[in-house]
C-alpha positions in Angstrom: -6.5 -14.1 -31.0 -9.9 -12.4 -31.1 -10.9 -14.0 -27.7 -7.7 -12.6 -26.2 -8.4 -9.1 -27.5 -12.0 -9.3 -26.1 -10.7 -10.2 -22.7 -8.2 -7.3 -22.7 -11.0 -5.0 -23.8 -13.3 -6.2 -21.1 -10.6 -5.8 -18.5 -9.9 -2.2 -19.7 -13.6 -1.4 -19.4 -13.7 -2.8 -15.9 -10.7 -0.9 -14.8 -12.1 2.4 -16.2 -15.4 1.8 -14.5 -13.8 1.0 -11.1 -11.6 4.1 -11.3 -14.5 6.3 -12.4 -16.7 5.1 -9.6 -13.8 5.5 -7.1 -13.4 9.1 -8.2 -17.1 9.8 -7.7 -16.8 8.3 -4.2 -13.7 10.5 -3.5 -15.7 13.6 -4.6 -18.6 12.6 -2.4 -21.0 12.1 -5.2 -21.5 8.4 -4.5 -21.1 6.3 -1.3 -18.7 3.4 -1.5 -21.7 1.1 -1.0 -23.4 2.6 -4.1 -20.2 2.2 -6.1 -19.9 -1.4 -5.0 -23.5 -2.1 -5.9 -22.9 -0.6 -9.4 -20.1 -3.1 -9.9 -22.2 -5.9 -8.3 -19.5 -6.6 -5.7 -19.1 -6.2 -2.0 -17.6 -3.1 -0.5 -14.5 -5.1 0.4 -14.1 -6.3 -3.2 -14.6 -2.8 -4.6 -11.9 -1.5 -2.3 -9.6 -4.3 -3.4 -10.3 -3.6 -7.1 -9.7 0.1 -6.6 -6.4 -0.6 -4.9 -5.4 -3.0 -7.6 -6.2 -0.8 -10.6 -4.9 2.4 -9.0 -1.4 0.9 -8.7 -1.3 -0.4 -12.3 
């Protein structure tokens, strides 16, 4: 049960980080490349994560 909660918590943290970075990109404070680098993913993957989390 604890492992399940840890996974949910990690997923929530990831979602929050992606959405926060996406908002900074939207405001022009970061480039999409910088946001992707912060997440250690490609720009394409960052865009996919943003789309996925924005609709959930």
